[in-house]
C-alpha positions in Angstrom: -18.7 9.2 25.0 -17.4 11.4 22.2 -18.4 10.4 18.7 -14.8 10.5 17.3 -13.8 11.3 13.8 -16.4 10.6 11.0 -15.6 7.9 8.4 -17.1 10.1 5.7 -18.5 13.7 5.4 -20.6 15.1 2.6 -24.2 15.7 1.6 -27.4 13.6 1.6 -29.7 14.4 -1.3 -33.3 13.5 -2.0 -34.3 15.1 -5.3 -33.9 18.8 -4.6 -33.6 18.5 -0.8 -30.0 18.4 0.4 -28.4 18.4 3.8 -24.8 18.0 5.1 -24.3 14.7 6.9 -21.5 12.7 8.5 -21.1 8.9 8.8 -19.6 7.2 11.8 -18.7 3.5 12.0 -21.5 1.8 14.1 -19.3 -1.0 15.3 -16.1 -1.1 17.4 -13.3 -3.7 17.0 -11.0 -1.7 19.3 -11.3 -4.2 22.1 -10.2 -7.2 20.1 -7.1 -9.0 21.3 -4.3 -8.2 18.9 -0.8 -9.7 18.8 2.5 -8.0 17.7 5.3 -9.9 16.0 8.4 -10.2 18.2 11.8 -11.9 17.9 11.6 -15.2 19.8 14.8 -14.5 21.8 15.0 -10.7 22.3 11.3 -10.1 22.3 12.0 -6.9 20.3 9.1 -5.9 18.1 9.8 -6.7 14.5 9.8 -3.7 12.1 8.5 -4.0 8.6 11.0 -2.3 6.3 10.0 -1.7 2.7 12.6 -3.5 0.5 13.4 -3.4 -3.2 14.8 -6.8 -4.4 17.6 -5.0 -6.2 18.2 -1.9 -4.1 17.6 -3.3 -0.6 15.8 -1.2 2.1 14.2 2.0 0.6 12.4 5.1 1.9 8.5 5.1 1.9 8.6 8.3 -0.1 10.1 6.3 -3.0 7.0 4.0 -3.1 4.4 4.6 -5.9 1.2 2.7 -6.7 1.1 0.3 -9.6 -1.5 -1.9 -11.2 -0.3 -5.3 -12.5 -2.0 -5.8 -15.9 0.2 -8.8 -16.8 2.6 -11.0 -14.8 5.4 -8.6 -13.7 4.1 -5.7 -15.8 2.7 -2.6 -14.1 1.2 0.7 -15.0 2.0 3.4 -12.4 -0.9 5.6 -11.1 -0.2 8.8 -9.2 -2.3 10.1 -6.3 -3.2 13.2 -8.4 -4.5 10.9 -11.2 -6.6 9.0 -8.6 -8.0 12.2 -7.2 -8.9 13.4 -10.7 -11.3 10.5 -11.3 -13.5 11.3 -8.3 -17.2 10.8 -8.8 -20.0 12.9 -7.5 -20.7 10.2 -4.9 -17.3 11.1 -3.4 -19.0 14.0 -1.6 -22.8 13.3 -2.2 -25.1 10.4 -1.3 -27.7 10.8 -4.0 -30.8 8.7 -3.1 -31.7 6.9 -6.3 -34.6 4.6 -5.3 -36.6 3.2 -2.4 -37.2 -0.5 -1.8 -38.6 -2.7 1.1 -35.8 -3.9 3.3 -37.0 -7.5 2.8 -36.2 -7.2 -1.0 -32.5 -7.0 -0.2 -30.9 -10.4 0.1 -29.1 -10.6 3.5 -25.9 -11.8 1.7 -25.5 -8.3 0.4 -25.7 -6.4 3.8 -22.2 -5.5 4.9 -21.1 -2.8 7.5 -23.4 -0.4 9.4 -22.7 3.3 9.9 -24.5 6.0 11.9 -25.6 8.7 9.4 -26.2 12.0 11.3 -26.8 15.6 10.3 -23.6 17.6 10.2 -24.4 20.9 11.9 -27.5 22.4 13.4 -28.7 23.8 10.1 -28.9 20.3 8.6 -31.3 18.9 11.2 -34.5 20.1 9.6 -34.0 18.6 6.1 -32.5 15.5 7.7 -35.6 15.1 9.9 -38.0 15.5 7.0 -36.2 12.8 5.0 -36.0 10.4 8.0 -39.7 10.8 8.9 -40.9 10.4 5.3 -38.9 7.2 5.0 -40.2 6.0 8.3 -43.9 6.5 7.4 -43.4 4.8 4.0 -41.6 1.8 5.5 -38.9 1.9 2.8 -35.1 1.7 2.7 -33.3 4.3 0.6 -30.6 3.2 -1.9 -27.7 5.6 -2.7 -24.0 5.5 -3.6 -21.0 6.8 -1.8 -17.2 6.6 -2.4 -15.3 5.4 0.7 -11.7 4.1 0.8 -11.4 4.7 -3.0 -14.3 2.5 -3.8 -17.9 3.3 -4.7 -20.3 1.4 -2.5 -24.1 1.1 -2.6 -25.7 2.2 0.6 -29.0 1.1 2.2 -30.3 3.8 4.5 -33.0 3.2 7.0 -34.5 5.2 9.9 -33.5 4.2 13.4 -34.6 5.9 16.6 -34.0 9.6 16.1 -31.5 9.1 13.3 -30.6 6.9 10.4 -28.3 3.9 9.8 -26.5 3.5 6.4 -25.5 -0.1 5.5 -22.8 -0.6 2.9 -24.0 -3.3 0.5 -21.7 -5.8 -1.3 -21.8 -5.6 -5.1 -22.8 -8.6 -7.3 -19.2 -9.6 -7.9 -18.5 -9.9 -4.2 -21.4 -12.4 -3.5 -20.7 -15.9 -4.6 -23.3 -18.1 -6.4 -25.0 -20.3 -3.8 -25.6 -23.0 -6.4 -21.9 -23.6 -6.6 -22.0 -24.9 -3.0 -25.6 -26.2 -2.6 -26.1 -28.1 -5.9 -24.2 -31.1 -4.6 -26.5 -31.4 -1.5 -28.9 -34.4 -2.1 -32.4 -33.1 -2.8 -34.1 -35.7 -0.6 -36.6 -34.8 2.1 -35.7 -36.1 5.5 -38.0 -38.4 7.5 -41.2 -36.4 8.6 -41.1 -37.8 12.2 -37.5 -36.7 12.6 -38.4 -33.2 11.3 -41.2 -33.0 13.9 -38.9 -33.9 16.7 -36.3 -31.3 15.5 -39.1 -28.7 15.4 -40.0 -29.4 19.0 -36.3 -29.0 20.0 -36.3 -25.6 18.2 -39.5 -24.6 20.0 -37.9 -25.5 23.4 -34.9 -23.3 22.7 -36.9 -20.3 21.5 -36.2 -17.0 23.3 -35.7 -13.3 22.7 -32.4 -12.0 21.2 -30.2 -10.6 23.9 -26.8 -9.5 22.6 -25.5 -9.3 26.2 -25.6 -13.1 26.3 -23.3 -13.5 23.3 -19.8 -12.5 24.4 -16.7 -13.8 22.5 -15.8 -16.8 24.7 -12.6 -17.4 22.7 -11.4 -13.8 23.3 -12.3 -14.1 27.0 -10.1 -17.3 27.1 -7.3 -15.5 25.4 -7.5 -12.6 27.9 -7.5 -15.0 30.8 -4.4 -16.7 29.4 -2.6 -13.4 28.8 -3.4 -12.3 32.4 -1.9 -15.5 33.8 1.2 -15.2 31.7 1.6 -11.6 33.0 1.6 -13.0 36.5 4.3 -15.5 35.5 2.0 -18.4 35.8 2.2 -21.2 33.3 -1.0 -23.0 32.2 -1.3 -25.9 29.9 -4.0 -25.2 27.3 -5.8 -28.3 26.1 -7.8 -28.1 22.9 -11.4 -29.5 23.2 -12.2 -32.8 21.5 -14.0 -32.3 18.2 -17.6 -33.5 18.3 -18.3 -36.9 16.7 -20.5 -37.1 13.7 -24.0 -38.5 14.2 -24.4 -41.9 12.6 -27.4 -42.1 10.3 -28.6 -45.2 12.2 -28.6 -43.3 15.5 -30.1 -40.0 14.2 -33.6 -40.7 15.5 -32.3 -41.7 18.9 -30.1 -38.6 19.0 -33.1 -36.4 18.2 -35.2 -38.1 20.9 -32.4 -37.7 23.5 -32.0 -34.1 22.5 -35.7 -33.5 23.0 -35.4 -34.5 26.7 -32.3 -32.3 27.2 -33.5 -29.1 25.7 -35.3 -27.2 28.5 -36.9 -23.9 27.6 -34.8 -20.9 28.4 -35.8 -18.5 31.1 -37.8 -15.6 29.8 -38.4 -17.3 26.5 -41.0 -15.5 24.5 -44.2 -17.3 23.4 -44.3 -18.3 19.8 -45.9 -15.6 17.7 -47.4 -15.6 14.2 -45.6 -13.2 11.9 -48.2 -10.7 11.0 -45.8 -8.1 9.6 -46.4 -7.2 6.0 -43.9 -5.6 3.7 -44.9 -2.2 2.5 -46.7 -2.5 -0.9 -44.6 -1.5 -3.9 -45.8 1.7 -5.6 -46.6 1.6 -9.2 -44.4 3.7 -11.5 -45.7 7.0 -12.6 
């Protein structure tokens, strides 16, 4: 399968070592079920026509970008002005620091990209950086400008290449305390916890992404196929699950324990012996 067009092209730089690289989106949403808006009688596809409230329909060439600094008040910014404020990270990923992957809160991890050498001459420097990172067990942090935004990247070795994860910035991650502080700080019954632990152990198994297809999308595709054939099918929404009464919680746990057989191929429980790479002292 062809790699397609890169999302970003530029250079990866570690101190004085630089090599041209390209980033490709590591995920694919092309297979998602997408709907178009149609007129309910004619089934003609609806066109979105840009309209000025005073002038009516207008040409797209007459549209400019504006930032609303007060209600109804805008400052107009041209594309040339946007281009003039480009940062160095627009064309260069400059590795600033290295950290253990475990130090990055999982709330900050965003989208993955395959980071590959751009051209045969780039392969040697690219390989040196990848292998050094792999031996140190560290993740590289750098910045890049994509889609007119500067994003922090976490770059890690993977197989024969590297994966760059865009990281959310601090303003994008909400404070967990806002949502969790209202949860009562009361420890549940120890016996109930032990039963829940046994249920978890019975359900343990290896991660297999092949088992986790989108059942909702599968149902949509089946519905679409039947509609194409002219068949009508009444769709019934499933009943929402009932809340577990506090009085019945112990009984629900005991009943669940008897209905939770171990999955085929479940891996035996292992003790986590992996240790994060020790942090190096400055200097």
